[in-house]
N, C-alpha and C positions, 0 to 999 in steps of 0.2 A: 325804622323798618327792622330793627334788630329782633323784634318779637315775632317776625313772620314765620320762622321755622319751628318754634315751640310755643306751647302755652305757658304763660308765666304763672307763678304761684297764686296770684290774686284771682286769675281767671279760673284756675282749677278749684280753688276754695269755693268760688261762687257756684261752679258746676256741681261739685260734690255736695255742697250744702243743699242745693235744690233737690238733687236726687235722693240724698239721705232723708230729708224731710218728707219727701213724697212716698218713699218706699219703706222707711223704717217702721216696724210694727208698732212702736210706742208713740209715734208722733201724731199730732192732730192737725187740723186745717189751720194754716196761718194766713192771715191777710196782710202780712208785712210787705216790705218793699220788694221791688223787682229782684228776684233772686239771681238774675243774670244767667247768661248762657256760658258754655265752656269757652267761648271766644268773644265774650261781650266787649272787651276792650281791644279786640283785634281789628275792629272796623277802622277804616281810614276815616279819621275825623277831619272835618273841614277846617281849613285855616281861615280865620276871620280876616286875615290881612290881605287875602287875595281878592281879586275882582270876581264878581259872580256871573260874568258873561253878558252883562248888558251891553247893547251895541252889537249883538251877535249877528245882526244882518249885514254888517259891514263886510265887504268882500275880502277874503284872504286872511284877515288877522284873527278872527274869533271863530270858535266852533259853536255851532248851534247845538247846545247841549240837549235840548228837548228832542230834536231830530236824531242826534247821535245816540241817545239812550234807547229810543225805540228801534233804531236800525240795529244796534248791538243785539237786542233780544230777539228781533226778527231773524237775524242771521244765525244766532245761536240755536234757536229752535229748528229752523229750517235745515241746519246742517247736522242736527241730531247730537249736538255737543252739550245739551242742557243737563245730561245726567239722568233724566227721567225716561227717556225714550226706551232704554234697555232694561228698565227695572219695573217692579210691580207697584212701586209707590207713586201715586199720582201727585202732581204738584199741589201743594196746599194753597191753591189760589183763593183770593178773597171772595170770589163769587161762586166757589164750589165747582168750577170748571175742571174737568179732568182730561186725560189724554184724548185726543180726537182731532179737532180742527187746530192745527199747529199755529196758524196765523192768528186765530182768536186767543189761543193760549199765550202767545207772545205779546199780548197787548199790555202796555204800561198804562196804569190808571192814575189820573190826577184828581185830587179832591181839594178844592179851595174852601177855606174856613170862612163862612159868611162874616163880613165886616163892612161897615159903612165908611171907615177911614183907615189910613195906614197906622202902624205897619200891618201888612197882609201876610197871611200864613197859608202854605200849601203843603199837602202831603202827596207822596207818590208811592204807589204800591207796585212792586215788580211782579212778573208773572208767577213766581213761586209763592208769593205772599209777603216777602220781606218789605218793610216799609221805612221810608225816610221822610224827613220834613225839611222845609226851608229853614236854614240855620242862621240867617241874617235878618236884620230889620229891613223889610222890603217896602219901598214906597209905592209899588204898583203890584197888581195881581200877576202880571206877566213876569215881573222880576221874582216874585215868590215862586212861581212855577220853575223858572230857570234855576233858582237856588236849590230847590228840591231835586231837580234833575241832575244838577252838578254833583251833589253828594251821593246820589244813587249811582251815577255813572262811575264815579271814583271807586265805589265799593264793588260794582259789577266787574270792572276791569281788574281790580286787585284780587277778586275772587278767582280769576283765571290762573293765577300763579300756581305752579305745581305743588308748592308747599301747602296750599289750601285744600288739597285733595286728601281725604281720609284713607290711609293705607294701613296694612298690618303693622308696619314699623311705628307709625304714628299712634295707633291704638295701644300697642305695647308700652310705649313711652308715656302716653297720657294716663293710662290706667295705673302704671307704677307710680307716677308723680301724684296722681289723685289719692292713691292709698297712703302714700307718705304724708301728704298734706293733711288728709282727713284724720289720720291717727295722731299726727303731731298736734292737731288742733283740739283733740278731745281732752277735756279737763278732768272728767270723773274717773276714767280708767276702768269703769265697771264692765262686767261681762256683757251686760245688756247694751251699754253704749258701744262696746266693741262690735257686737253683733249688728247693731244698727249701721255702724260705719261700713262693715263688710257688705251688708245688704245694699247700701247705697252705692258703693264702689262697683259691686257686681252689676247693679242696674245700669250704671254708667257705661260699663264695658258692653253690656247687651245693646244699649242704645248706639254706641259707636260701631259695633259690628253690624247692626241693622243699617247704618248709614255708610258702610264701607264702599268706597269708590265714588262717593258723593263729595261735594265741596263743603267747606265750612258754612257758607251761606245757606246751603240746602239743609245742613244739620241744624242751623239756627231755626229754620222754618219748622222742622220737626219738633225741636225743643220748645218752641212757642206753644204748641198744642199741649205738651205736658205741663208747662208752666201754668197755663190756663186751667187745666184739669186739677192741678195741685191747689191753685188759688181758690177754685170753686168748691173744693172738698170732694171732687169726684173720685180721686185716687184713693182716698181713705175709705170711701163707700165701697169701692171695688175690693179693697183689702178685706173689709168686713164680710164681703161675700166669698171670701177665700179664693179670689182670683190671684194667680201667681203673677209676679212681675214680668215674667216672660210672656204670658198671655196678654197682659195689659199693653206691654210695649209692642208686641207683634200686631195687636189690633189697631192701636192708635197711631203707630208709625205709618200706617197706610190710610188713615182716616183723614178726609179733607175737612178742614175747619170751615163749615158752611152755616147757612142760616138756621138749619135745624138744630145744630149743636149750640149756636148762640141763643136761640129761643129757649132751649132746655136749661141752659145755665141761667138765663134771665129769670126763669120760673123758680129756680133754686134761691135766687136772691130775693124774689118776691116773698117766698116762704120765710126767709130769715128776717125780712123787714116786718112781717106780721108778728113775729115773735119778739123782735127788738126794734121798735121804731127808731129811725135815724141811721140804721145800718147802711142803707144804700147811699145816703148823702155822705156819710163819712168815707166810705170806700171810693165814691166818685171824686171827692176832693183830693184824696190820695192819688188816685189814678191820673187825674189831670195834672197834679204836680209832677209826677213821674214822667208823664208825656212831655210836658214843657221842658223839663230838664234834659231829657234825651234829645228832643228836637234842637234845642239851643246848642248842644254839644255835637251835633251831627251824628248821633248814634242811631243804630237800627232800633225802631220803636214800636214794632207791631204789638208786643205784649201789652204795654200800657194803653195803647190805642184800642185794642180789642177789649180790654177790661172796661174802658170808658164806654164803648159802644154797647157792651152787654148790660152795663148798669143803666144807661139811658133807656135801653129797651125795657129793662125791668121797671123803670119809672113809668113808662108808657103803659105797661101792663097793669101797674097799680092804679093808674088813672082810670083804666077801663073797668077795673073791679070796684072802684069807688061808687 
């Protein structure tokens, strides 16, 4: 827990790398690995040595983690402590739901991976869009659901710690560390590289200021949108249209990741596939590998999961066009 109060250098390097690549004028689209979020390794990772809550119906000894997770978010939204009630940014919910019916917004969504035999896998998506998966080899579908709920509940509770709130002090320290980390990692030392680093750090600062008052989990949800835009090449396209990073961040920090955005990204991949057959398959294999690694380690995994779903959607669109 020593890393609760500050971002470590690895997390900052990942954050700055993502932002620099996205906003530096000389960079192109990269379809590389998950660039990480500023707090990618801050998540409470599951301990594989602990029980996963089976037998949770036994009186007194075990917590029903599925019910506890839903109750946590229902109470959080109904009490107005979710951080979205008093701001203009709607939650990046997976189904595009925005502020309105708080009981519906607070719904925790489970998704079981179809399988005829164990081990079974289940994903759980929290109201804001953060996603976790069953991290153990689960012999039953119910066990997989409990495993996913357990890691999601751990992260939900951990996210309530005051140190997880983005403050002016935190932003100042994070941006200073990011600048030092980014400049220290630059090999060329050229003015162009220096400008790119400065642009990336500045974009990082703007993103943090946009998320001021929110929790790190909420910042992760916003960063997922930018990670997807970067992976899809959308950020470079906006740069080429002379959109400033402030305009891009202001627009997409309030944009819900919905089916419309997914369909548009899928069409972009259909176009790439037509130019270079095999592109979608290659990206899909990579996304599935990233998703499996994140799931087995108990990490937040919405970015690789969304990539996979967008690519599967693109495959379907290709079939329709055939």
